[in-house]
N, C-alpha and C positions, 0 to 999 in steps of 0.2 A: 510486525515481525515477518520476514520474508521466508518463503519455503521453496524448495526445489522438488519437483515431482519426478520420480524415476519410473517411467512407463515400462511396458513389456520389452522394449528394445534397448533399455539401459540396464546395466548391471554394475553394482558396487564392486569394484576390483580390490581396492585397499584404502585404508585411512589411517591417520596418525595425528599426533599433536606434539607440539613443543611449547615449553613455557619459559619465558624470560622475564624475571621480575614479576610484575603484576599483569602482564599481557600474555596471552596464549594464541597460538596459530594452529588451526586445524586444517589438515591437508586431506582432500578427498579425491580419489581417482575413480572415474566412472568410465566404463567401456560402453560405447554406443554402437549398435549394429545397423542403424538406418540413418541415412543423411537427413531425412525430415525430422527425426527425433533429435539429432545433433543440432540442427538449426533452431528447433524449439527451445532446447536447453540453453544454447548460447544467447538467444533472444531474452530469455528469462533472467539469465545472469547479467546481461546488459541493463535490463530494467532495474534490477536490484542495485547495481553499481550507480546508476543515475539517481535513484531515490536516495541513496546514501550521500551523494555529493550535494543534492539539493533537497534537504529535508522539508517536509510540509511546514507551512507557516503556522505558528502557534496562535491561538486565540488570545487577544489581549485580556488581562485580568480585569476585575471590576474597577480597580483603581485607575487603570489606563484607558478603559473604555469611555467612549463619548457619552455624555448624558443623554437620556432619551428625550425625544422631541415632545412638546406639549401639544397633543392633538385633541380635537374635540371628538366626542363619541360619535359613532356612525349614526346616520339618520334612521329612524324607524321606517320599516317598509310595510305598507298596507297592501294586502293581497287584492288583486283585481281579477274578477271573474267575468269574462265577456258574456253578455246575454242576461245579466241580472237586472 
């Protein structure tokens, strides 16, 4: 889930929502008083949009996963103490 942080230079001006059938649209208006805060907010919104266009790849289920390789157990290690 993505979140947007409103710092000390950003103020929530107004918000509203409209619903059509099963979908709703939320509109949020934010007033930003500093160019750096505006750039940060636009960058975060761009990342959210990119993440939604390219969702992370899902892990394959057990049925789809490749069978594990048959490997021998690791060799036992004998400690070596120099000077003994």
